[in-house]
N, C-alpha and C positions, 0 to 999 in steps of 0.2 A: 511095330517091329516084332516079328516072330523069329527070335534068334536061336540058333542051335548052340549046343555046348561048345563046339569048335569056334563059332563066331564070337561068343562071349569071351572065351578064354584068350583068343589071339588078339582081338581088337579092343576089348573093353575091360580087361583085368590088369591090375598092377600099373595103372596109368600114372605117369609122373606129371605130365603137363597136358592139359586139354585147352585148345584154343577154339573159340567159336568165331567163324568168319574166315573164309579162304580168299580174301582179297589181298591187296598189296601189303597191308599192315599185318594181317594174320600170318601170311606165309613168310614175310620178312622176320616176324617174331619167332616163328618156328625155326628158321635158319639160324638165327642168333642163339636160340636156346640149345640147338643141336651142337653148335660149335663149342659152347661152354659146357655142355653136359652130353658128351657123345654117346654115353651108354643109356641115356634116359629114353623112356618110352613116351613119344609125343603123338597126339592125335589132333587133327584139325577137323572140326565139324562145320559143314556148309548146308544151309537149308535148301539151296537151289541145285540144279544139275551143273550150273556154273556159278561163279560168284554173283550174288543177287543184288548188290548195290550199284557201284559205279566203276569198279576196277576193270571189268570187261566191256563197259558201255561208254567210257569217256572218249573225248576227242583226241587224246594223245598229245596234249600240249605240254612240253617241257618248259614251263614259263615261270616268271617271277612276279608278275603283276604289271598291268599297263599303267600309264601315267595317271589317267583319270581314276583308276582303281586305287592306286597308292595315295593319291590326294584325298580320296574319300576315306581311306583307312586312317589318314592323319587327323581326321575329324573325330575319330573315336579311339585312337591309340596315340601314345606318345611317339616322338621321333625314334627313340631307342627301341620301342616295341616294334615299329614298322621295319627298322633295319634288321632287327632280330628275326622277324618273319621272313624277310628276303634271304638272310643268311641260312635260315633253316631250309628254305627251298633249294638253295645252292648245294648245301651239304647233302640233302636227300637225293638230289639228282646225281651227284657224284657217286654216292653210295650205290644207287640203282645201276649206273653205268659200269662201275667197277665190279659189281656182283654178277651181273648178267652178260656184260660185254656190249659195246655199242653196236656191233654188227648184228648181234642176236636180237636186238630190239629195234633195228633199223633207225638208229638215232641220226638225225640230220639237223645241223645248225644253220638254218636258212634265215634266221632273224625273225623278229616279231614286229608287227605294225599295228598302230591304233588308227582306225579310220573314223572320220567324223562326218555325219550327215550334215547337210546345209542347215537344217533346223537346229543343229547342236553347235552353232558357231560360238555361243557364249561359253560352252564347256571347253571347246578348243582353245579359246583365248585365255581361259583360266589355266589350262594345262601349259600353254605356251609361256605364260607369264611366270610359271613355277618350275620350268625345266631346269634352270640354274640351281634352284633350291634342291630339287630332287637329285640332280647329278652330284651336287656337293655332298648330299646326305649319303649317296651310294658309292661315291668314289673310293672310299676306303675298302669297300667290299669287292668291287670289280676292277679297281686300279685304272679305270678309264671312265670317260663320260658314258653313262648308261643310255640316255635318251638323246636323240638328235632329230631335227626336222628333215623331211624328204618330200620331194614332189611326187604326187600321185602319177605313177607310170603304168598302172594296171588297167586303166580304162574304166574304173568305177564311175558310176553315174549318180547324180544327186548328192555328191559328197563335196567337201572342201578340197581345194587343190593340194593342201599340205597334209602329210601324214606324220605321225611321231613314230620313229623307228628305234629299235634297239637290236644290236647285232648278236646278243648273247642268247636269245631265245631259240629253242629247238623244238623238234617234233619227233615222235616215236610211233611205231606200229603197236597199238594197244594189244592186239591179239597175240603177236609174237612175244611181247613182254610177258604177258600172263602165262602163256604156254611155256616159255623158258623158265620162268620163276617156279611154276608148278613142277616141271620136270626136275629142276634142281633140288627142290624140297623133297620130292619123292625119292630121288637118288640117294639122299642122306638117311633114308629109312624112316621118314615121317609118314604116318598114315593120314591120308586126306580122304574123308568120307563125305560123299554128297547126298543130298536129299535127306538130311538128318536135321530136324529142327529141335533146338533146345527150348523146352517149355518153361523151366525154372531151375533154380539152384538153391542150395542151403549149405551153410558151412558147419563143419564139425571141428573138433580140436585138432585132428591130424589129417583131415581130408575135406574135400568139397563134394557134396552129393549132387549129381547132375540128373535131372529128370527129362527124358525124351518123351515121345508120344506114348509108347507102351512099354517103356524100358527105362531102367535107371542104372547108374554105375557111379563109381567114386574116382576122383583124381586128387593128387596131392596139391596141384596148383591149377587155377582156372583163370584164363585170360579171355576178355571180351573185346573183340575187334570188329564189331558189326557197324561201326560208324553211324549212319543215319537211322539204323534200326535198333540203336542202343536202348531206347525207351521200352522195348519189349522185355528187357531183362533188368534195367536199371532206372532209377529215378534221377536223371541227369538233364541238364539244360542242353538238349540236342534236338533240333527241329529238322525233320525231313524236308528236302526241297527237290522237287522233280525238275530235271532238265530234259527237254525234248530235242531230238536230233533228226536230221535227214541227210542222205547222201545221194548224189546224182549218179546217173549212168556215166560211163567213161566219156570224156569230152575230147575230141580231136584237137591237137595243138593247144592244149590248155597252157596259158602263159602265166598263170598265178602260182607263185611258189613262196611258202612261208606260213606263218601263223598270224591271224588277224583278229583284232578285238574291236568291238563297238560298244558304246553306251555303258561305260564303266565296267566292261567285262560281261554284261548281261547277254551279249551276242558274240559269237566267235565262229570263225571258219578257217579252213586250211585246205591245201591240196593233199590228195592221197590216191595213188594208183590212177592218175589222170582223171580224177574225180574231184568234186568239191564236197567236203563234209561241213555242214552248217548246223549250229545248235544255239539254244538259249531261248530267250523270250519269256522266262517265268515271271518277269516283272510286269507283264501284261495282265496276269491273274495271280497275284501273290497268294490269295486265299486258296484258290483251286489247286495251285501248284505246291502248296504246303501239304504234301501227301507222300505216302510210301507206296502208292499204287503205280505199278509199271504199266503205263498206258500213254497214248498220245491223244491230243485234242484237236478238233478242227480249227479252233481259233488260233492257237499258237502255230500249228503247222501251216496255216494260211499266211501268217505273218512271216514265217521263215521263207516260204516260197516267194512272197512279195519282195523280200529283201534280196533273194537270189536273182530274180528276174528284173528287178528295177534298179538294183545297185551293183551287185557283184558281177553278173554276166548279162548286162542289158543287150537287148536286140539279138539274143541268141536263143535257139530252140534247145532247151535242156530238159531232159526227162529225169524224174525222181526214181531211184532204184529201191531204197529202203527207208523206213522210219522206225525210230525206237526212242526209249527214254531211259534215263539212269537217275538214281536217287543220291543226292548229296546230303551230308550232315552239316548243318550250319547252326549259328548261335549269335548272340550279341557281340561276342569277341571272336576273332579269327584264330586265336591261340587254341590248338587242340587240347582236349582233356586227356591227360595221361597220368593215371594215379592208381594207388591202392584203394580199392573200394571198401574192403573188409579183409579179415584174416584169410590169406591164400587166394584172394580174388582181386584181379587188377584189370584195368581197362585202358584202351586207347581209341578215342572216338572224336567226332566233330572236326573233320579235316577241312571243312570250309571250301570244298571244291578244288583243293590243291593236292589231292591224293597221289597223283603221278609224281609231283615234285617232292613231297615230304613223306610219302608213305613208308619208304624203306627205312628212313631215319626214325620215324615214329615207332615202327615195329621193333627196331633195335632198342629204342628207349623203353618200350614196354617190356622187352625181355630183361633189361637191366634192373627193373624194379624188384627183382627177386633178392637183390643184395640188401 
């Protein structure tokens, strides 16, 4: 960075709050800080030309967890912890919708379905046997049965006849969501600077020293909201997990509407703009997909295409339009890490693939750590 006097003075002097990461969490944190400190100077630094992790690359699921995923969670978490995770997702989605507006993010509540391949009959039977348990657990939250059985009416092939449905799940337009959030943040006077990579930081008594590539500055408070990329700045238990995605060309008379999960949430698909968006498959190569490299691989893309042609839209000619990947931040626990790291330095990372659902609330929680 070769900055002029004017650039240093306007953007990098007398900074009250500096946030690294312009995804859902970082921008939500900026909004909350500006609401509480309207005269504060706030800058958000982003290493990419757009948010580099998953905020602009996710599938746009406004979800709470499929039956098999929640049962899997119950093996590693207490019932109270799982209920709290679901509550956190509800609260986060409500905050997202109220902050940006349902129309602005194209929110649609078409329900969510869990689809089971024929080879996964044992998993389906386990889920079916535990539906009453899950509904009893979640009834205080949703005030109604969350899961119910439905007959497959979508024409899926090589799957079991019954699906597990919940009416509360929704979907959004990820691009519209992030565009609206970014515009709202900038309209409040927050500076969002792209293609700026933070190399390191160090704390002083009254400030935090931020080192960029060829420039440094000071801020009174420093917030790290880089999720999967947290290990670049902090020593925390956050593992990057790449999820690959493809989207089809528009499909005439597409009859599929809703959000769909397979294999404990490792695969997912939905309708969007008369297309099918399909992603997942990182369980096929856990070592290879434990990476922060934004790329696609032939093995997983082939698996996604096979699922598309053999299960979702069998006997149809469907062409692929685009392919991409996003990076999640995961760990042994699904509870995000939101804490004070050291004096004047705080973080909110490890969202576990639930950034759309919980990101707004986690950003608010991060902003509240100043108290």
